[in-house]
N, CA, C and O of each residue as an XYZ file, in Angstrom:
404
protein
N     159.761    182.005    -24.952
C     158.790    181.001    -24.556
C     157.404    181.633    -24.526
O     157.230    182.782    -24.119
N     156.448    180.869    -24.958
C     155.091    181.376    -24.924
C     154.121    180.261    -24.581
O     154.440    179.084    -24.750
N     152.921    180.629    -24.094
C     151.923    179.608    -23.785
C     151.366    178.987    -25.063
O     151.574    179.492    -26.166
N     150.668    177.898    -24.884
C     150.100    177.148    -25.999
C     149.132    177.989    -26.823
O     148.237    178.643    -26.286
N     149.331    177.957    -28.140
C     148.396    178.545    -29.092
C     147.552    177.435    -29.684
O     147.565    176.310    -29.186
N     146.829    177.736    -30.728
C     145.953    176.735    -31.357
C     146.751    175.712    -32.179
O     146.272    174.607    -32.433
N     147.957    176.085    -32.588
C     148.765    175.222    -33.450
C     150.117    174.927    -32.808
O     150.694    175.762    -32.112
N     150.605    173.713    -33.064
C     151.922    173.286    -32.612
C     152.717    172.909    -33.854
O     152.187    172.297    -34.782
N     153.973    173.272    -33.863
C     154.868    172.965    -34.981
C     156.038    172.139    -34.463
O     156.624    172.452    -33.427
N     156.367    171.090    -35.191
C     157.519    170.257    -34.875
C     158.598    170.584    -35.908
O     158.465    170.223    -37.077
N     159.662    171.264    -35.485
C     160.720    171.610    -36.438
C     161.428    170.366    -36.967
O     161.571    169.367    -36.262
N     161.859    170.447    -38.202
C     162.669    169.397    -38.796
C     163.931    169.234    -37.940
O     164.478    170.228    -37.463
N     164.399    168.001    -37.739
C     165.612    167.803    -36.938
C     166.817    168.606    -37.445
O     167.651    169.032    -36.645
N     166.916    168.814    -38.754
C     168.033    169.601    -39.290
C     167.959    171.053    -38.806
O     168.991    171.686    -38.584
N     166.743    171.578    -38.644
C     166.554    172.934    -38.130
C     167.052    173.008    -36.689
O     167.741    173.954    -36.306
N     166.695    171.998    -35.896
C     167.123    171.959    -34.494
C     168.642    171.844    -34.424
O     169.286    172.574    -33.670
N     169.215    170.938    -35.201
C     170.665    170.736    -35.200
C     171.418    171.996    -35.610
O     172.504    172.272    -35.100
N     170.835    172.762    -36.537
C     171.489    173.981    -37.021
C     171.259    175.183    -36.107
O     171.821    176.256    -36.328
N     170.430    174.997    -35.082
C     170.161    176.105    -34.170
C     169.281    177.183    -34.774
O     169.407    178.355    -34.421
N     168.384    176.799    -35.687
C     167.545    177.761    -36.404
C     166.079    177.729    -35.978
O     165.210    178.196    -36.713
N     165.802    177.183    -34.797
C     164.411    177.075    -34.335
C     163.775    178.458    -34.195
O     162.609    178.631    -34.548
N     164.510    179.436    -33.691
C     163.964    180.788    -33.521
C     163.552    181.393    -34.861
O     162.554    182.110    -34.935
N     164.302    181.113    -35.906
C     163.962    181.634    -37.230
C     162.668    181.006    -37.752
O     161.843    181.690    -38.357
N     162.496    179.708    -37.515
C     161.254    179.052    -37.939
C     160.085    179.591    -37.116
O     158.995    179.789    -37.652
N     160.294    179.828    -35.836
C     159.246    180.418    -34.996
C     158.808    181.760    -35.567
O     157.616    182.066    -35.599
N     159.752    182.546    -36.011
C     159.425    183.836    -36.624
C     158.622    183.638    -37.908
O     157.679    184.387    -38.164
N     158.980    182.649    -38.713
C     158.269    182.356    -39.966
C     156.800    182.026    -39.731
O     155.947    182.368    -40.550
N     156.503    181.363    -38.617
C     155.113    180.964    -38.353
C     154.410    181.933    -37.398
O     153.307    181.660    -36.925
N     155.066    183.070    -37.121
C     154.515    184.095    -36.211
C     154.198    183.487    -34.848
O     153.157    183.767    -34.253
N     155.108    182.658    -34.370
C     154.907    181.995    -33.088
C     156.136    182.083    -32.218
O     156.937    183.010    -32.335
N     156.273    181.109    -31.348
C     157.412    181.065    -30.449
C     157.577    179.683    -29.885
O     156.764    178.795    -30.141
N     158.633    179.496    -29.113
C     158.854    178.223    -28.445
C     157.735    177.975    -27.442
O     157.367    178.870    -26.681
N     157.202    176.775    -27.444
C     156.148    176.399    -26.505
C     156.742    176.231    -25.121
O     157.678    175.455    -24.932
N     156.209    176.945    -24.165
C     156.682    176.849    -22.789
C     156.550    175.404    -22.310
O     155.446    174.861    -22.280
N     157.654    174.787    -21.942
C     157.654    173.409    -21.467
C     157.623    172.376    -22.572
O     157.462    171.186    -22.298
N     157.775    172.804    -23.826
C     157.660    171.878    -24.953
C     158.949    171.543    -25.650
O     158.927    171.006    -26.757
N     160.086    171.846    -25.031
C     161.358    171.550    -25.692
C     161.510    172.378    -26.947
O     161.457    173.606    -26.885
N     161.700    171.723    -28.107
C     161.864    172.435    -29.373
C     160.538    172.672    -30.089
O     160.533    173.199    -31.201
N     159.402    172.294    -29.472
C     158.101    172.526    -30.110
C     157.812    174.012    -30.195
O     158.126    174.776    -29.283
N     157.216    174.403    -31.295
C     156.787    175.785    -31.489
C     155.275    175.847    -31.385
O     154.597    174.834    -31.554
N     154.745    177.020    -31.110
C     153.294    177.195    -31.068
C     152.936    178.546    -31.676
O     153.716    179.496    -31.618
N     151.746    178.613    -32.258
C     151.254    179.842    -32.876
C     149.727    179.811    -32.844
O     149.112    178.774    -32.595
N     149.133    180.978    -33.102
C     147.675    181.086    -33.078
C     147.029    180.866    -34.442
O     145.834    180.583    -34.520
N     147.799    180.992    -35.508
C     147.297    180.820    -36.872
C     148.156    179.796    -37.607
O     149.350    179.679    -37.331
N     147.559    179.052    -38.540
C     148.369    178.102    -39.311
C     149.146    178.826    -40.407
O     148.580    179.618    -41.160
N     150.415    178.554    -40.488
C     151.259    179.109    -41.556
C     152.147    178.000    -42.079
O     152.751    177.248    -41.314
N     152.214    177.912    -43.394
C     153.055    176.893    -44.014
C     154.527    177.258    -43.865
O     154.914    178.415    -44.032
N     155.326    176.273    -43.555
C     156.776    176.374    -43.616
C     157.315    175.008    -44.016
O     156.829    173.986    -43.533
N     158.308    174.980    -44.889
C     158.883    173.686    -45.249
C     159.801    173.141    -44.146
O     160.311    172.026    -44.257
N     160.008    173.925    -43.088
C     160.963    173.568    -42.050
C     160.347    172.983    -40.791
O     161.062    172.697    -39.830
N     159.020    172.799    -40.780
C     158.344    172.227    -39.605
C     157.015    171.618    -40.046
O     156.440    172.018    -41.059
N     156.542    170.654    -39.276
C     155.238    170.047    -39.504
C     154.244    170.700    -38.554
O     154.504    170.827    -37.357
N     153.105    171.110    -39.095
C     152.090    171.818    -38.302
C     150.994    170.859    -37.843
O     150.592    169.953    -38.574
N     150.519    171.080    -36.607
C     149.419    170.310    -36.022
C     148.436    171.269    -35.373
O     148.837    172.253    -34.751
N     147.144    170.982    -35.518
C     146.118    171.765    -34.830
C     145.768    171.058    -33.526
O     145.444    169.870    -33.527
N     145.833    171.787    -32.418
C     145.550    171.215    -31.108
C     144.032    171.065    -30.957
O     143.284    172.031    -31.103
N     143.599    169.849    -30.666
C     142.174    169.561    -30.502
C     141.770    169.463    -29.033
O     140.661    169.850    -28.664
N     142.669    168.944    -28.193
C     142.391    168.774    -26.763
C     143.668    168.960    -25.965
O     144.768    168.682    -26.443
N     143.503    169.434    -24.747
C     144.595    169.490    -23.780
C     144.107    168.728    -22.557
O     143.113    169.104    -21.935
N     144.815    167.652    -22.216
C     144.404    166.776    -21.118
C     145.497    166.701    -20.065
O     146.674    166.872    -20.382
N     145.123    166.449    -18.820
C     146.155    166.194    -17.818
C     146.988    164.988    -18.255
O     146.468    164.049    -18.858
N     148.266    165.024    -17.949
C     149.135    163.929    -18.358
C     148.600    162.612    -17.821
O     148.188    162.514    -16.666
N     148.614    161.601    -18.682
C     148.125    160.287    -18.300
C     146.696    160.034    -18.741
O     146.263    158.884    -18.816
N     145.948    161.111    -19.037
C     144.568    160.952    -19.503
C     144.476    160.928    -21.023
O     143.376    160.858    -21.572
N     145.612    160.986    -21.711
C     145.588    161.140    -23.156
C     145.747    159.877    -23.955
O     145.973    159.953    -25.163
N     145.639    158.708    -23.336
C     145.831    157.466    -24.075
C     144.782    157.327    -25.164
O     143.585    157.298    -24.881
N     145.224    157.243    -26.390
C     144.345    157.099    -27.542
C     144.848    155.930    -28.381
O     146.045    155.645    -28.384
N     143.964    155.262    -29.079
C     144.430    154.199    -29.972
C     145.375    154.783    -31.022
O     145.118    155.855    -31.571
N     146.437    154.090    -31.288
C     147.408    154.554    -32.279
C     147.067    153.959    -33.640
O     146.614    152.820    -33.746
N     147.294    154.751    -34.662
C     147.058    154.301    -36.025
C     148.095    154.954    -36.924
O     148.670    155.984    -36.575
N     148.327    154.363    -38.062
C     149.277    154.927    -39.018
C     148.585    155.777    -40.066
O     149.215    156.186    -41.041
N     147.293    156.052    -39.883
C     146.568    156.876    -40.847
C     147.199    158.265    -40.905
O     147.600    158.794    -39.868
N     147.298    158.869    -42.087
C     147.975    160.162    -42.223
C     147.355    161.286    -41.393
O     148.070    162.192    -40.967
N     146.059    161.250    -41.157
C     145.398    162.315    -40.403
C     145.055    161.900    -38.979
O     144.226    162.538    -38.329
N     145.685    160.838    -38.489
C     145.412    160.354    -37.139
C     145.903    161.360    -36.104
O     146.915    162.027    -36.320
N     145.203    161.475    -34.992
C     145.670    162.371    -33.934
C     147.041    161.957    -33.406
O     147.391    160.777    -33.386
N     147.797    162.952    -32.985
C     149.133    162.766    -32.446
C     149.124    163.304    -31.028
O     148.447    164.291    -30.742
N     149.869    162.664    -30.135
C     149.973    163.131    -28.755
C     151.330    163.781    -28.529
O     152.359    163.261    -28.963
N     151.324    164.917    -27.849
C     152.538    165.589    -27.414
C     152.445    165.742    -25.910
O     151.404    166.151    -25.395
N     153.499    165.425    -25.204
C     153.528    165.620    -23.755
C     154.410    166.827    -23.480
O     155.569    166.878    -23.893
N     153.836    167.806    -22.770
C     154.580    169.019    -22.431
C     154.520    169.240    -20.931
O     153.555    168.861    -20.267
N     155.562    169.854    -20.414
C     155.625    170.128    -18.982
C     155.744    171.629    -18.781
O     156.665    172.262    -19.297
N     154.815    172.193    -18.035
C     154.815    173.622    -17.741
C     154.765    173.809    -16.233
O     154.714    172.836    -15.481
N     154.779    175.046    -15.800
C     154.773    175.349    -14.367
C     153.555    174.758    -13.666
O     153.628    174.391    -12.493
N     152.436    174.666    -14.381
C     151.213    174.147    -13.759
C     151.052    172.638    -13.921
O     149.983    172.103    -13.626
N     152.080    171.950    -14.379
C     152.033    170.493    -14.472
C     152.251    169.983    -15.875
O     152.438    170.755    -16.815
N     152.225    168.681    -16.001
C     152.424    168.015    -17.284
C     151.079    167.793    -17.955
O     150.101    167.418    -17.308
N     151.041    168.028    -19.265
C     149.795    167.881    -20.017
C     150.058    167.094    -21.296
O     151.184    167.041    -21.792
N     149.006    166.488    -21.814
C     149.045    165.802    -23.095
C     148.237    166.620    -24.086
O     147.069    166.924    -23.842
N     148.850    166.973    -25.194
C     148.158    167.686    -26.262
C     147.744    166.662    -27.309
O     148.569    165.870    -27.766
N     146.491    166.675    -27.685
C     145.998    165.830    -28.772
C     145.842    166.749    -29.974
O     145.094    167.725    -29.922
N     146.546    166.438    -31.056
C     146.554    167.320    -32.216
C     146.455    166.511    -33.500
O     146.801    165.331    -33.536
N     145.979    167.163    -34.551
C     145.881    166.526    -35.859
C     146.739    167.310    -36.852
O     146.868    168.528    -36.731
N     147.327    166.620    -37.831
C     148.162    167.308    -38.801
C     147.355    168.335    -39.591
O     146.192    168.111    -39.926
N     147.990    169.451    -39.877
C     147.397    170.478    -40.734
C     147.792    170.158    -42.164
O     148.970    169.962    -42.462
N     146.827    170.106    -43.029
C     147.090    169.844    -44.453
C     146.889    171.153    -45.205
O     145.766    171.640    -45.334
N     147.983    171.715    -45.698
C     147.908    172.938    -46.476
C     147.548    172.574    -47.908
O     148.058    171.580    -48.424
N     146.670    173.360    -48.582
C     146.211    173.014    -49.936
C     147.364    172.767    -50.901
O     147.411    171.727    -51.558
N     148.282    173.705    -50.991
C     149.459    173.554    -51.815
C     150.551    174.387    -51.201
O     150.344    175.545    -50.842
N     151.701    173.797    -51.085
C     152.820    174.553    -50.538
C     153.162    175.683    -51.514
O     153.216    175.463    -52.724
N     153.393    176.896    -50.988
C     153.736    178.016    -51.872
C     155.057    177.800    -52.567
O     155.491    178.649    -53.346
């Protein structure tokens, strides 16, 4: 478990089902987000075909993160995480890698 970095990764459900989250965390030079369930976090963006990457833009106290929802591909996404110091809402935007290696 590690504290929040600049990036959050959502592993593919097949990765979670197969018990391979730790391997994906290693691929992105990160770790499991403390209080984030299967969410991963890292300080640098790294492409992996096994997780979707998001750049964290804001960290708000839980309940303060209500944002208009949209289906736009680059729309901000909210993640709710619970840590020892309370529940927080992460506002993040998808990372678009130029071309997958």
